[in-house]
DOTOR-869024 format. One record per atom (N, C-alpha, C): x, y, z; residue in one letter. Coordinates in Angstrom, 1 decimal. Last residue first. Example, Ala and Ser with C-alpha at 12.3 -4.5 7.8 and 13.67 -1.06 7.14 Angstrom:
BEGIN
      px      py      pz  residuo
    12.8    -2.2     7.1        s
    13.7    -1.1     7.1        s
    12.9     0.0     7.9        s
    13.2    -5.7     7.8        a
    12.3    -4.5     7.8        a
    13.2    -3.3     7.8        a
This chain:
BEGIN
      px      py      pz  residuo
    39.3   -63.8    37.4        x
    38.0   -63.6    36.7        x
    37.9   -64.7    35.6        x
    41.9   -64.0    38.3        x
    40.9   -64.8    38.9        x
    39.5   -64.7    38.2        x
    43.4   -62.2    36.9        x
    43.7   -63.6    36.7        x
    42.7   -64.5    37.3        x
    42.2   -59.8    37.8        x
    42.1   -60.2    36.4        x
    42.4   -61.7    36.2        x
    43.1   -59.9    40.5        x
    41.7   -60.0    40.2        x
    41.5   -60.4    38.8        x
    45.8   -59.6    40.1        x
    45.3   -60.8    40.8        x
    43.8   -61.0    40.5        x
    45.9   -57.1    38.8        x
    46.3   -58.3    38.1        x
    45.8   -59.6    38.8        x
    45.2   -55.5    41.0        x
    44.3   -55.5    39.8        x
    44.6   -56.8    39.0        x
    47.5   -55.9    42.6        x
    46.2   -56.3    43.1        x
    45.2   -56.4    42.0        x
    49.4   -54.8    40.8        x
    49.5   -56.2    41.2        x
    48.1   -56.7    41.7        x
    48.7   -52.1    40.8        x
    48.7   -52.9    39.6        x
    48.7   -54.4    39.9        x
    49.0   -51.4    43.5        x
    47.7   -51.3    42.9        x
    47.6   -52.2    41.6        x
    51.8   -51.8    43.7        x
    50.9   -52.6    44.5        x
    49.5   -52.6    43.9        x
    52.7   -49.9    41.9        x
    53.0   -51.3    41.7        x
    52.1   -52.2    42.5        x
    51.8   -47.5    43.2        x
    51.4   -47.9    41.8        x
    51.6   -49.4    41.5        x
    53.2   -47.6    45.5        x
    51.8   -47.6    45.6        x
    51.2   -48.1    44.2        x
    55.8   -47.1    44.5        x
    55.5   -48.4    45.2        x
    54.0   -48.6    45.2        x
    55.4   -44.5    43.3        x
    55.8   -45.7    42.5        x
    55.5   -47.0    43.2        x
    52.5   -42.4    43.9        x
    53.8   -43.0    44.4        x
    54.1   -44.3    43.6        x
    51.0   -40.5    41.4        x
    50.9   -41.8    42.2        x
    52.3   -42.2    42.6        x
    51.4   -38.4    39.7        x
    50.3   -38.3    40.8        x
    50.2   -39.5    41.7        x
    53.8   -39.1    38.4        x
    53.4   -37.7    38.5        x
    52.4   -37.5    39.6        x
    55.0   -41.5    37.8        x
    55.0   -41.1    39.2        x
    54.4   -39.7    39.4        x
    51.8   -42.4    36.9        x
    52.9   -42.7    37.8        x
    54.2   -42.2    37.2        x
    49.8   -42.3    35.0        x
    49.9   -41.1    36.0        x
    50.9   -41.4    37.1        x
    49.8   -44.6    33.5        x
    50.0   -43.4    32.9        x
    50.3   -42.2    33.8        x
    49.3   -46.6    35.4        x
    50.6   -46.6    34.8        x
    50.9   -45.2    34.2        x
    46.6   -45.9    36.0        x
    47.6   -46.0    37.1        x
    49.0   -45.9    36.5        x
    45.4   -46.3    33.5        x
    45.5   -44.9    34.1        x
    46.5   -44.9    35.2        x
    45.7   -49.1    33.2        x
    46.4   -48.2    32.3        x
    46.5   -46.8    32.8        x
    44.1   -49.9    35.4        x
    45.5   -50.2    35.4        x
    46.3   -49.3    34.4        x
    41.6   -49.0    34.4        x
    42.1   -48.5    35.6        x
    43.6   -48.7    35.8        x
    41.4   -50.7    32.1        x
    41.5   -49.2    32.0        x
    42.0   -48.6    33.2        x
    41.3   -53.2    33.4        x
    42.4   -52.9    32.5        x
    42.5   -51.4    32.3        x
    38.8   -52.9    34.8        x
    40.1   -53.1    35.5        x
    41.3   -52.8    34.6        x
    37.0   -52.7    32.6        x
    37.2   -51.6    33.6        x
    38.5   -51.7    34.4        x
    37.5   -55.2    31.4        x
    37.8   -54.0    30.7        x
    37.9   -52.8    31.7        x
    36.5   -57.0    33.4        x
    37.9   -57.0    33.0        x
    38.3   -55.7    32.3        x
    33.8   -56.4    33.3        x
    34.5   -56.2    34.6        x
    36.0   -56.2    34.3        x
    33.0   -57.0    30.7        x
    33.1   -55.5    31.1        x
    33.8   -55.4    32.4        x
    33.5   -59.9    31.0        x
    34.2   -59.1    30.0        x
    34.2   -57.6    30.4        x
    31.7   -60.8    33.0        x
    33.1   -60.8    33.2        x
    33.9   -59.9    32.3        x
    28.9   -60.4    34.4        x
    29.4   -59.9    33.2        x
    31.0   -59.7    33.3        x
    27.7   -61.1    36.8        x
    28.1   -62.2    35.9        x
    28.6   -61.7    34.6        x
    27.2   -59.1    38.5        x
    26.1   -59.4    37.6        x
    26.4   -60.5    36.6        x
    29.6   -58.9    39.8        x
    28.5   -59.4    40.6        x
    27.3   -59.7    39.7        x
    31.1   -57.7    37.6        x
    31.4   -59.0    38.1        x
    30.2   -59.6    38.9        x
    29.8   -55.1    37.6        x
    29.7   -56.1    36.4        x
    30.0   -57.5    36.8        x
    30.7   -54.2    40.1        x
    29.2   -54.3    39.8        x
    29.0   -55.3    38.6        x
    33.5   -54.1    39.7        x
    32.9   -55.0    40.7        x
    31.4   -55.2    40.5        x
    33.6   -52.2    37.7        x
    34.1   -53.5    37.5        x
    33.5   -54.5    38.4        x
    32.7   -50.0    39.2        x
    32.0   -50.4    38.0        x
    32.4   -51.9    37.6        x
    34.8   -49.8    41.1        x
    33.4   -50.1    41.5        x
    32.5   -50.6    40.4        x
    36.9   -49.1    39.4        x
    36.9   -50.4    40.1        x
    35.6   -50.8    40.6        x
    36.0   -46.6    38.4        x
    36.3   -47.7    37.5        x
    36.3   -49.1    38.2        x
    35.9   -45.2    40.8        x
    34.6   -45.5    40.1        x
    34.8   -46.6    39.1        x
    38.6   -45.1    41.5        x
    37.6   -45.7    42.4        x
    36.3   -46.1    41.7        x
    39.6   -43.6    39.4        x
    40.0   -45.0    39.6        x
    39.0   -45.8    40.5        x
    38.3   -41.2    39.8        x
    38.0   -42.0    38.6        x
    38.5   -43.4    38.7        x
    39.3   -40.5    42.3        x
    37.9   -40.7    42.2        x
    37.6   -41.5    40.9        x
    42.1   -40.2    41.7        x
    41.7   -41.1    42.7        x
    40.2   -41.5    42.5        x
    41.8   -38.1    39.8        x
    42.4   -39.4    39.4        x
    42.0   -40.4    40.4        x
    40.8   -36.1    41.5        x
    40.0   -36.5    40.3        x
    40.5   -37.9    39.8        x
    42.9   -35.7    43.4        x
    41.6   -36.2    43.8        x
    40.8   -36.8    42.6        x
    46.2   -36.6    43.3        x
    45.2   -35.9    42.5        x
    43.8   -36.5    42.8        x
    48.0   -38.1    44.7        x
    47.9   -36.7    45.1        x
    46.8   -36.0    44.3        x
    48.5   -40.9    46.5        x
    47.8   -40.5    45.3        x
    47.5   -39.0    45.6        x
    49.6   -40.7    49.0        x
    50.4   -41.5    48.0        x
    49.8   -41.3    46.6        x
    48.3   -39.6    51.1        x
    49.0   -38.7    50.2        x
    49.9   -39.4    49.1        x
    46.7   -41.2    52.6        x
    48.1   -41.0    53.1        x
    48.9   -40.1    52.2        x
    44.3   -41.2    51.2        x
    44.4   -40.5    52.5        x
    45.8   -40.3    53.0        x
    45.2   -42.8    49.0        x
    44.8   -41.4    48.8        x
    44.9   -40.6    50.1        x
    45.7   -45.2    50.3        x
    46.7   -44.5    49.6        x
    46.4   -43.0    49.4        x
    43.1   -45.8    51.3        x
    44.2   -45.6    52.3        x
    45.4   -44.8    51.6        x
    41.8   -46.2    48.9        x
    41.4   -45.2    49.8        x
    42.5   -44.8    50.8        x
    43.3   -48.4    47.8        x
    43.2   -47.2    47.1        x
    42.8   -46.0    48.0        x
    42.8   -50.3    49.8        x
    44.1   -49.9    49.6        x
    44.1   -48.6    48.8        x
    40.0   -50.6    49.4        x
    40.5   -50.2    50.7        x
    41.9   -49.6    50.6        x
    39.9   -51.6    46.9        x
    39.3   -50.4    47.1        x
    39.8   -49.8    48.5        x
    41.3   -54.1    47.3        x
    41.8   -53.1    46.3        x
    41.2   -51.7    46.6        x
    39.5   -55.3    49.1        x
    40.9   -55.1    49.5        x
    41.5   -54.0    48.6        x
    37.2   -55.6    47.5        x
    37.2   -54.8    48.7        x
    38.6   -54.4    49.2        x
    38.2   -57.4    45.6        x
    37.8   -56.0    45.2        x
    37.8   -55.1    46.4        x
    38.8   -59.6    47.2        x
    39.9   -58.9    46.5        x
    39.5   -57.5    46.0        x
    36.2   -60.3    48.0        x
    37.1   -59.8    49.0        x
    38.3   -59.1    48.4        x
    35.4   -61.3    45.5        x
    34.6   -60.2    46.1        x
    35.5   -59.5    47.2        x
    37.2   -63.5    45.2        x
    37.2   -62.3    44.3        x
    36.5   -61.1    44.9        x
    39.3   -64.8    47.7        x
    37.9   -64.7    47.2        x
    37.8   -63.4    46.4        x
    41.7   -64.5    48.8        x
    41.6   -65.3    47.6        x
    40.3   -65.2    47.0        x
    43.1   -61.2    49.8        x
    42.2   -62.4    50.0        x
    42.2   -63.2    48.7        x
    46.6   -60.5    50.0        x
    45.3   -60.3    49.4        x
    44.4   -61.5    49.6        x
    49.5   -58.7    51.0        x
    48.6   -59.9    51.1        x
    47.2   -59.5    50.6        x
    52.7   -57.7    49.5        x
    51.4   -57.5    50.1        x
    50.6   -58.8    50.2        x
    55.4   -56.0    48.2        x
    54.9   -57.2    48.9        x
    53.6   -56.8    49.6        x
    57.7   -54.9    45.6        x
    56.5   -54.8    46.4        x
    56.2   -56.1    47.2        x
    60.2   -55.3    44.4        x
    59.7   -53.9    44.6        x
    58.5   -53.8    45.5        x
    60.8   -58.0    44.4        x
    61.8   -57.1    44.9        x
    61.2   -55.7    45.2        x
    57.8   -59.5    45.7        x
    58.7   -59.2    44.6        x
    59.8   -58.3    45.2        x
    55.1   -61.5    46.8        x
    56.4   -61.0    47.1        x
    57.2   -60.7    45.8        x
    51.9   -61.9    48.0        x
    52.7   -61.5    46.8        x
    54.0   -60.9    47.3        x
    49.7   -64.2    49.2        x
    50.8   -63.4    49.6        x
    51.7   -63.1    48.4        x
    46.3   -64.7    49.4        x
    47.5   -64.8    48.6        x
    48.5   -63.8    49.1        x
    44.2   -66.7    51.6        x
    44.8   -65.4    51.1        x
    45.9   -65.7    50.2        x
    41.4   -68.3    53.1        x
    42.6   -68.3    52.2        x
    42.9   -66.9    51.8        x
    40.1   -70.0    55.9        x
    40.1   -68.8    55.1        x
    41.4   -68.8    54.3        x
    38.2   -72.7    57.3        x
    39.5   -72.1    56.8        x
    39.2   -70.8    56.0        x
    35.8   -73.8    58.0        x
    36.9   -74.0    58.9        x
    38.2   -73.5    58.4        x
    33.4   -73.4    56.7        x
    34.5   -74.1    56.0        x
    35.7   -74.4    56.9        x
    31.7   -71.9    58.8        x
    31.4   -73.2    58.2        x
    32.7   -74.0    57.6        x
    33.8   -69.2    58.8        x
    32.4   -69.6    58.9        x
    32.3   -70.9    58.1        x
    36.0   -67.1    60.3        x
    35.9   -68.4    59.6        x
    34.4   -68.9    59.9        x
    36.8   -63.7    59.7        x
    36.1   -64.8    60.4        x
    36.1   -66.0    59.6        x
    39.1   -61.0    60.2        x
    38.2   -61.8    59.4        x
    37.5   -62.8    60.3        x
    41.3   -58.5    59.9        x
    40.3   -59.0    60.8        x
    39.3   -59.7    60.0        x
    44.6   -58.0    59.5        x
    43.4   -58.5    58.8        x
    42.5   -59.0    59.9        x
    47.1   -55.6    59.2        x
    46.2   -56.3    60.1        x
    44.9   -56.7    59.4        x
    50.3   -55.3    57.9        x
    48.9   -55.2    57.7        x
    48.2   -56.1    58.7        x
    53.4   -53.9    56.8        x
    52.5   -54.4    57.9        x
    51.1   -54.3    57.5        x
    56.5   -54.4    55.5        x
    55.1   -54.1    55.1        x
    54.2   -54.7    56.2        x
    59.7   -53.1    56.3        x
    58.6   -54.0    56.6        x
    57.3   -53.5    56.0        x
    63.1   -53.5    55.4        x
    61.9   -52.7    55.4        x
    60.7   -53.6    55.6        x
    65.3   -55.1    55.1        x
    64.7   -55.0    56.4        x
    63.5   -54.1    56.5        x
    66.2   -55.4    52.6        x
    66.9   -54.4    53.4        x
    66.3   -54.2    54.8        x
    64.6   -57.4    51.5        x
    66.0   -57.7    51.8        x
    66.8   -56.7    52.6        x
    61.5   -56.9    53.3        x
    62.3   -57.0    52.1        x
    63.7   -57.3    52.5        x
    58.9   -58.6    55.2        x
    60.2   -57.8    55.1        x
    60.8   -58.0    53.7        x
    55.8   -58.4    56.4        x
    56.5   -58.9    55.3        x
    57.8   -58.0    55.1        x
    53.6   -59.3    58.8        x
    54.8   -58.5    58.7        x
    55.7   -59.1    57.6        x
    50.3   -59.3    59.8        x
    51.2   -59.7    58.8        x
    52.4   -58.7    58.8        x
    48.0   -60.5    62.1        x
    49.0   -59.4    61.9        x
    50.1   -60.0    60.9        x
    44.7   -61.4    62.1        x
    46.0   -61.8    61.6        x
    46.8   -60.6    61.4        x
    42.2   -62.3    64.2        x
    43.0   -61.2    63.8        x
    44.3   -61.7    63.3        x
    38.9   -63.8    63.9        x
    40.3   -63.8    64.2        x
    41.0   -62.6    63.7        x
    35.7   -65.1    64.8        x
    36.5   -64.1    64.3        x
    38.0   -64.3    64.7        x
    34.5   -68.5    63.9        x
    34.6   -67.2    64.7        x
    35.6   -66.2    64.1        x
    35.4   -71.9    64.2        x
    34.6   -70.9    63.6        x
    34.6   -69.6    64.5        x
    38.9   -72.8    64.7        x
    37.4   -72.9    65.0        x
    36.7   -71.7    64.3        x
    41.1   -73.1    61.8        x
    40.8   -73.0    63.3        x
    39.3   -73.1    63.5        x
    43.4   -71.9    59.4        x
    42.4   -72.8    59.9        x
    42.2   -72.7    61.4        x
    44.4   -70.1    56.6        x
    44.1   -70.0    58.1        x
    43.1   -71.0    58.5        x
    46.8   -70.2    54.1        x
    45.5   -70.8    54.6        x
    45.5   -70.7    56.1        x
    48.2   -68.7    51.5        x
    48.2   -68.7    52.9        x
    46.8   -69.2    53.4        x
    50.2   -69.1    48.7        x
    48.9   -69.3    49.3        x
    49.0   -69.4    50.8        x
    52.2   -66.7    46.9        x
    52.1   -67.8    47.8        x
    50.6   -67.9    48.3        x
    54.0   -65.6    44.1        x
    52.7   -65.6    44.8        x
    52.6   -66.9    45.6        x
    57.4   -64.3    44.2        x
    56.2   -65.0    43.6        x
    55.0   -64.8    44.5        x
    60.7   -64.6    45.3        x
    59.7   -63.8    44.7        x
    58.6   -64.7    44.1        x
    61.3   -67.0    48.0        x
    61.6   -66.4    46.7        x
    60.5   -65.5    46.2        x
    60.7   -66.2    51.5        x
    60.7   -67.1    50.3        x
    61.1   -66.3    49.0        x
    62.3   -65.6    54.4        x
    61.7   -64.9    53.2        x
    61.8   -65.8    52.0        x
    61.2   -68.1    56.7        x
    62.3   -67.3    56.0        x
    61.7   -66.7    54.8        x
    58.5   -67.5    59.0        x
    59.0   -68.1    57.8        x
    60.2   -67.3    57.2        x
    56.8   -67.9    61.9        x
    58.0   -67.3    61.3        x
    58.5   -68.1    60.2        x
    54.0   -67.4    63.6        x
    54.5   -68.2    62.5        x
    55.6   -67.4    61.8        x
    52.6   -67.4    66.8        x
    53.5   -66.7    65.9        x
    54.1   -67.7    64.9        x
    49.6   -67.1    68.4        x
    50.4   -68.0    67.7        x
    51.3   -67.1    66.7        x
    49.2   -65.6    71.7        x
    49.1   -65.5    70.2        x
    50.0   -66.6    69.6        x
    47.3   -65.0    74.5        x
    48.4   -65.7    73.9        x
    48.2   -65.8    72.5        x
    46.3   -61.8    75.6        x
    46.0   -63.0    75.0        x
    47.3   -63.7    74.5        x
    46.4   -60.2    78.8        x
    46.4   -60.2    77.4        x
    46.1   -61.6    76.9        x
    47.8   -58.3    81.5        x
    46.7   -59.2    81.0        x
    46.8   -59.1    79.5        x
    51.3   -58.7    82.3        x
    50.1   -57.9    82.0        x
    49.0   -58.8    81.5        x
    53.3   -59.7    85.1        x
    52.6   -60.0    83.8        x
    51.4   -59.1    83.6        x
    54.9   -56.9    86.9        x
    54.5   -58.3    86.6        x
    53.8   -58.5    85.3        x
    55.9   -54.4    87.2        x
    54.5   -54.7    87.6        x
    54.1   -56.1    87.5        x
    58.5   -54.4    86.3        x
    58.2   -53.7    87.6        x
    56.8   -54.1    88.1        x
    58.5   -55.6    83.8        x
    59.4   -56.1    84.9        x
    59.0   -55.6    86.3        x
    55.5   -56.4    82.2        x
    56.3   -55.2    82.7        x
    57.2   -55.7    83.9        x
    55.1   -58.6    79.6        x
    55.2   -58.4    81.0        x
    56.0   -57.1    81.3        x
    52.7   -59.5    77.0        x
    54.0   -58.9    77.5        x
    53.9   -58.6    79.0        x
    51.4   -62.9    76.7        x
    51.2   -61.4    76.9        x
    52.5   -60.8    77.4        x
    53.3   -65.1    74.5        x
    52.4   -64.8    75.6        x
    52.3   -63.3    75.8        x
    53.2   -66.8    71.6        x
    53.7   -65.5    72.1        x
    52.7   -65.2    73.3        x
    54.5   -69.8    70.4        x
    53.4   -69.2    71.2        x
    54.0   -67.9    71.8        x
    55.7   -70.4    67.1        x
    56.0   -70.1    68.6        x
    54.8   -69.5    69.2        x
    56.9   -72.2    64.5        x
    55.7   -71.8    65.2        x
    56.0   -71.6    66.6        x
    58.9   -71.7    61.6        x
    58.8   -72.0    63.0        x
    57.5   -71.5    63.6        x
    58.8   -73.3    58.3        x
    59.1   -72.2    59.2        x
    58.9   -72.6    60.7        x
    58.5   -74.1    54.9        x
    58.7   -74.5    56.3        x
    59.1   -73.2    57.1        x
    55.9   -74.1    52.7        x
    57.1   -73.4    53.1        x
    57.3   -73.6    54.6        x
    54.6   -76.9    50.8        x
    54.6   -76.1    52.0        x
    55.9   -75.4    52.2        x
    53.7   -76.7    47.4        x
    54.7   -77.2    48.4        x
    54.7   -76.3    49.6        x
    52.0   -75.7    45.5        x
    51.4   -76.4    46.6        x
    52.4   -76.9    47.6        x
    53.1   -74.1    43.6        x
    53.0   -75.5    43.3        x
    52.3   -76.3    44.4        x
    53.4   -71.6    44.8        x
    52.4   -71.8    43.7        x
    52.2   -73.2    43.3        x
    53.8   -72.6    48.3        x
    54.2   -71.9    47.1        x
    53.2   -72.2    46.0        x
    52.0   -72.0    51.4        x
    52.5   -72.9    50.3        x
    52.9   -72.1    49.1        x
    51.5   -71.9    54.8        x
    52.0   -71.1    53.7        x
    52.5   -72.1    52.7        x
    49.2   -71.9    57.3        x
    49.9   -72.8    56.4        x
    50.2   -72.0    55.2        x
    48.4   -71.4    60.7        x
    48.7   -70.7    59.4        x
    49.5   -71.8    58.6        x
    45.7   -71.8    63.1        x
    47.0   -72.2    62.5        x
    47.2   -71.5    61.1        x
    44.3   -70.7    66.2        x
    44.3   -70.7    64.7        x
    45.7   -71.2    64.3        x
    44.2   -70.2    68.9        x
    43.5   -71.4    68.4        x
    43.6   -71.6    66.9        x
    45.5   -67.6    69.3        x
    46.1   -68.9    69.7        x
    45.5   -70.1    69.1        x
    45.5   -65.3    66.5        x
    44.9   -65.8    67.8        x
    45.4   -67.3    68.0        x
    48.7   -64.6    64.9        x
    47.3   -64.8    64.9        x
    46.8   -65.4    66.3        x
    51.2   -63.3    62.8        x
    50.8   -63.5    64.2        x
    49.2   -63.6    64.2        x
    53.7   -64.1    60.6        x
    52.3   -64.0    60.8        x
    51.9   -64.3    62.2        x
    56.4   -62.9    58.7        x
    56.0   -63.2    60.1        x
    54.4   -63.1    60.1        x
């Protein structure tokens, strides 16, 4: 399920570019039966059946400006992964993301490499703050490896950028489940692999 501002559209395609069909519904502001309609915004709701495992492309189109995308990805048992993305469309009239679905993990990632790095670092920070990574030194070393990779990428040095990511992925594998929650580990590794495939 994808919920976004009223003036924006969501298009989901599989790895071959084939659109995934779903339903589009306008979601009005909630109303309190005793007090009448509440003030709020009308939102676009896009409901897709759970596609097969794999990586999907998500394109957001609409007028230039800021938008908020609320993402709800469900597994076969009804457990939900939720994420709120605040972004903006500038000039191009679209923003792109990748949706990753597997039996063990599900998440959304930007398609732009610089944004992928930021998403990875943000998820790493959130995981540490939530207690999903329990060793501070490990967290700090992973963060530094990813930051070094990002710096190399920004300087056009792809090989050192890849090496730093591969070392961080190895450390994640090595310290799971002792210091890293298994689901968190899988998501971190998949986010790293998405960047490696894009470099």
